[in-house]
N, C-alpha and C positions, 0 to 999 in steps of 0.2 A: 480417883479425880485430878489431883495433882500431878500424877504420873501423866496423864492425857495431856495436862497442858502443857508440862514440860517437853512431852514430846513434840506437840505443837511448836513451841518457842524453838526447841531444836530444829525441828525441820524448817522454821522459818529462816532460821539465820543461816541454815545451810543453804538455802535456796537463795537468801540475799548473797551470800559469798559467792555460790555458782553464778548467780547473775552478774555480780562485779568482775570474775572472771571471764565470762562469756564477754562483758563489755569492753573488758581490755583488748581480749582476742578481735573483737569486731572494731574498736578503735585503731589497732595496730593494721588490722585488715583494711580499713577505709583509707587510713594515711598511705599506706602500700599503693593501694588501688589507685588513688589520686595522683600519685607520683607515676604511676605505669600509664595511665590513661592521658597524663600531661605529655608524656615522652611521645605516646602513640599520636596525639594531636598533632604534635610539633613535627613528627615524622610525616604525618600525611601532608601538611603545608609543604615539605621539602620536596616531596614526590609531585604534587601540584605545579610548584614553581620549576621543577625540572622539566616535566613535561612542556609546559606552557613556553618554557624558554627554547626547547628543541624545536616546537613547532613554529614559533616565532623567529628563531635564525633561519630555519627552512624556508619560510615564506620571504624574510627578505633576502636570501640567497637567490630565489626564483625571480621576485620583482628585480633584483639587481642586473641577474642574466637579460632578462626581456629589455630593460633600459639600455644594456650595452648592445643587444641586437639592435634597437630602434635609433641608437645614436652613435654606436660605434665609440663611445666614450668609454676607457678602462676604468675610470674612475667608479663606475657602477659596479666592477667587479669586485670591490671591496667587502661587500657582504659574503660573497661569495667565497672568497678567501678565508675570511674570518669563520665562516660557517665549517670549512675544511678541518680547521684547527681545533673548534670549538665542540662539534656536536660528537667526534667519538669520545671526548671526557665526559659530557652530560651523558651519553648514554651508558657509559661505564658506570658513573653514579647512580644513574637510576637503577642499574642492575643490582648494585649494593644495595640499594635502599628496599628494593623488592624481593631481596632473597628469602623473605618468609612468606610471598604471596603468588604461589603458582599461577594463577590465572593472569595477573597482571604482568608476571614474567613471560608468559606467553605471548600477551599483547605486545610487551616492548621488543620481544625477539621480531614480531611482525614490523614494529616501528623501526627496528634498525634494518630490517631487509628494504623497507620503503625508501629509508634515507639513503641507503647504497644504492638503491635503483633512482633516486631522484638526482643523486652525485653522477652516475653513469649516463644520463640523461642530459644534465647542465652541462658537461665537461665539453662534450662537443659543441655546444652552443657558445661556449667561451672561446672557441678558437675559429670564428668566422671569417679569417684570413685563409683557411683552408677551403678548398673547394667542397661546397655542400649545395645540393640542389634544393630549390624552393620546397618541393613536395617532401623530402627527406627532413628539411628544418621543420615545415609545418607538422609533419608526423612527431617529431620531438616534441614542439610545443603541446600537441592534442596529448600524448603520452605524459609529458609533465604536468598538465592540469588535472588528468585523471590520478595521477600517483598523489598529488597534492590534496585533492579530494578525498583519496583513501587514508590519506596522514590526518585529513581533518576528522573523518569519521573515527578513525582509531583513536585520536586524541580525544573525540567525545566520550567514546567507552571508558578510556582510561580515566577521564575525568569524572564521568559517572560514578565509577565503580569506586575512586578515592572518595568523592563527595558523599555516598553512602557510608563508607568507613568512616570519615570525618563526622557525621551526624551520629552514626553509632557511638563513637568514641568520645564525642562532645557529650552526648547525653550521659554517657556512663560517668564523664567527669563531673558533670554537673552533679550528678547523684551523689558522687562521693565527696564533692565540696559540702553539699547540704546534709549528707548524711553525718559526717565525722563529728561536728560540735552537737547534733541532735544525739547522737549515741552516746555520747559522753554525759549530756545533762540528764538525758533520760534514765540512764544507768544509775546516775546517783539518787534520783528521785524513787526510781523501783527498789534501790536497795533499802530505803527508807520504809516504803509502803508495803512490801511485798509479803509481810505477815498477815496484815490487815485484808489486802487484796485478794490473797490466796484461796480463802473459803468462800467470801463473798463473790468472787468472779465465778469460782465452779458452779455456785446455785445460779447466780445471773446468766451464765452460759446454758446451762439445761433448760432453764426457763425461755431463754431468748431462742435456742434452737427449737421447742417445741412450737414457739410462737411463727418463728420464721418458715417452719417447714409448712405449717398451716397457710400463711400468706404467700409462700411460693406455690402452693398447690392451685390456690384461687388465682394466682396471677398467670400461671402457665395455661390455666383454662381460658382465661380472658384472652390471652396473647394468641391461642391455637384459634379461637374464634374469629379473631380479628385478621390474623393471616390466611384463615380460609376465605376470608371474605375478598382479602386481595388476589388469592390466587383464582378465585371466581372470575374477579374483575380482568385478569390477565388472559384467561382462557376466552372469556367474550370477545377481547380485543384481537386474540389470535383468531376468532371465528370472523372479525370484521365488522362486528358491532362497535361503535365508537361514543355511542351516547350513554353507554352505562355510568353510572356513578355509585361511590362508597358512601354510606351516611355513617361517618365515623368523625366526630368532632373533637375527639382529644387532643390533649396540648401535648403528648410525649412522640417519641420518634415514629412510632407507627401511626399515629395520628397525623404528624406531618408528611408521611409517606402517602397516606390515603389521599391528603390533600394535592399533593403533588401529581399523583395518578389522575385524580379527577383533572386538573389542570392539563396534563396531557392528553387525555382523552379528547377534552373540549379543543383542544389544539389540533390534535387527529381529523376530529371532524369538521372543523373549519378548513384544516388544508386540504383533505379530501372533497370537500364542497367546492374548494377553491379549483383543485384540481381537475374536478368534473367540468366547471365553467370553461377552464382553458382548453380542455379536450373539445367542447362543442365549438369554442372560436376557431380551432384548429379544423374542426370538420368544415366549418363556415367558409375558413380561409381555403381548403381544398376544392371545395365546389366553386369557389369564385375562380381560382387557377385554372380549374378543368374545364371552366365554362367563359367567363369573362375574360380571362388571358389569352385562351386558345383561338376565341372567335376571331380577334384582330389577324393573329397569325393567319389563319385560314384565308382570311379578307385578302391580305398582302400576298399570299400565295397563287390567289384566284387572279389577282391583278398582274401577276409576272407572266401566269399562263395565258390572259388575254395577249399581253403585250406580245408573246410568241406566237401566239395563233393569228392576230390581228395583222402585225407588222413584221412577220416574218420574211418578206422580200426586202424589207427596208433595214434589217438589222445586220451590222458588221460583225465580224468574226469576234471584235474584241467585246462588243456589248453582248454578243451571245455568251461570251465567258464570263462577263460581269452578271448577266442574269442566273447563269448556271451558278456562279459563286452564291448569289443571293438566295437561291432557292436550297443550296446547302446549309448556308446560315439558317435560314427561317427551319428547315427540317431539323437542324440541331438544337434550335431553341425550343422547340415543340418536344424533342426528345429530353432536354433540361429539365422543364417543367414536368413531365411524366415521371422523370427520375427523381424530383425532389418530392413530389405528390407521393411516391413509392416509399422513398425513405422516411417521408413523416409519418405512414401509416404503420410502419413495422413496429410491432408490438403493442400497438393500439387498437387492433382488431380482435375480436373473440377468435381463440385459437379452436380448432375443429380436430379433435384427437380421434384417429381411426386406424384400423390394423393396415398396415403399410408394407407391401411387399416390395423392397429396395429395387431388386434387379427389375421388376415390372416398371416402376416409376422412372427407372434410367432409360428404359427403352422406348417409353412415351416422351421422355425429354429429348433423346437421341432423333425420333422423328420429327421433331420440331426444330431443332437449332443445329444437328450435324448433317452437312451435306453429304450426298453420296461416295464422293470422292475422298472422304475422311473414313478410317476404320476406327471403330470404338470397340475396345475389349472390357467386357465387364467382368469382375473376379467370381469366382465361384463360392465365396463364402458371403455373400449379401444376405443380411439379415431381414425377418419378418417380424416386425413389431409395431405397438400402438404409439403412435406419436402424432405430432401436427404433420400432417402431409402436404398441405399447401406451403408451408415455410421451407420444408426439406427440399419439396420441388422447386421452388424459387432459388435455393442455393446452388443445385446443381445446375439449372438452367441457365444461370450467371456465369457458374464457373466452366461450364462446357463452350457457350458462345464465345466468351473470352478468349478461350484456347482457340477455336476457330477464326475468330477476327483477328487476331494479332499472330497468325501462324507464318505468314510471309512467304511460305514456300508452296504452296499450293496443296495438294493433297497431303494428309498427315494421318499419324497414328496419336489415339488418345487411349487412356486406360483409367479404368476407377477401380480401386481396390478397396477392402475394409479388413480390419481386425478388431477384435475384442479387448477393450481397455478397461475391465471393470465394470465400472458405473455406465461408461459410455461406449459407443462405438466410435473407431477412428476410421475416417474415409480419407483417400487419397485420389486426388485428381491429377493424371500425369500427361503432359504432351509432350513432343518432341519439336516444338517450336524453337524460337531464336534465343529463349531464356531471358533471365531477368539477372541484372548485376546485383551483388549484396547489398550495395549501398542505397537500393531502391526499394527494400524489401520490406520495410515500413511506411514508405511513402505511397505506395501504390493502395493502400487501403484507405487513404485521406480522401476527405470529399472533393470532387473536380480535378483530383489528380490523374493525369496521365503520362505514360512516358514518350509516346510518340507525337509528332507534330501533328495539331489539328487540321492543318490544310492536307494531309496526306492520309489520315484516318479520322472519319467523323467519331468522335466519341466523346462522351459526357462526363467520366470520369465519376460516375456514381454506382456502377454496378458492383464493385468491390467492397463499397462502403456500405451497401446494401446488404451484402453477404455477411461481412462484419456484424452489422448491427442484428441481424436475424440471430445469429449465432450467439452472440452476447446475451441477446434475450434468452435464449435458450441455456443459459449458464455453460457454454461451449467454448471453446478456443480456436483459432485458426492461424496460420502460419504458411510461409512459402521456403521452398527448399528449391533455389535454382542458380545456375551460373551461367554466363553468357556463352551462347553455343550449346547447351546441354540441356535444353527444354526448361519447364517449370513444374514443379508437383506443389500443389495447393493440398495442406493436411488440416482437416477441421475434426473437432470432437463433437458428437451428439449423443444427448443423454439417453440412456435405455428406456 
């Protein structure tokens, strides 16, 4: 018996000595870690300060250069002169500070290139006495703005990375600051109580483990049941049922999630009800626009016709010109109303999906909008697939009619081709017309935008907007490839 007690005492003292040794090692590790993390935090602040300094100096140099361009006063060039001396040194310091961070070094290499590019842009602008055209100066200023925007984006990424490091290092620093005194104090207490604690802890741990296993099994079963309810609600929401609710009033996180989901479904139900009401209001507006607004237009058109018929002998050539212009404007106004109605209805009408032979569809469209003196070539790889035939027909109708309307050279050549693009078909409508300058490639898709004088071509500027909206509703994309005098190619994707 005594031997057993002695053995326990020896084991207890051995454990106490082991705990003390481990505590000493832990204390050394905590103090050492605290010192290292403090240096790391200071290092992060230095990097942030240097990067912010580079961005600020570069921004001041840009602002000074623009001030010099506006006033001609060389005083504004001082920030630029200071930047040429400060920035190389700042970048060198940053390279040294980030030698252990390959990702940041790569960003700083990009920053260095942008700084050099900025100086190449600003240097000619500081010498305005030299001959420089207004367009060249404007190009440099635009490039300067883009470069500085890239610098700001790069600065944001560098700062974000450093702030993440700072948060991580600060957290570790706090851990070491709090852990060091606690480790020392706890080690002393553990060294005294270790012998008594050892046996009781083992017994207690075994009992606790059995109890916890039983409790965890019960909790897992309950959590699984509640998660299954949440998944069932999510599935019903996906199916469009926004009236479902979860009957879970527990005060834990899952209960809070259930309450949030109930509020979400209630909000969705209210939102879709409001949306349905707005759609009905839009339908009412469409009815008013198509009847009440167009009726006065027809009346004015009729009056103009009466004037021409009954007073034809008394009309001077100038007055006839005015009446022709009035009829053209009235026709254009009616086209605008029709175009707005078509634009508003895109995506709001039920899609009728049917098997569509695109080659046959193009022949039908050509019969309607392509004049006999135009030649239309349809590529051999046109697909046949199930899709919203009416929407696709509207896209081709608008693109081909635009190609004819703006051709300017009489008879022309049109071509429609298709290629497989994975989940999409990519169609191309090409013409040999006057082409579109690159600076207008985005403008032509805006509502009411047209590149020709409305007095020379009656155009509402809605056709391509409708095309883009239809394609967006289909989750596709559209772009134009064109240059002046080289025709225009409209390329759009359509889901299979």
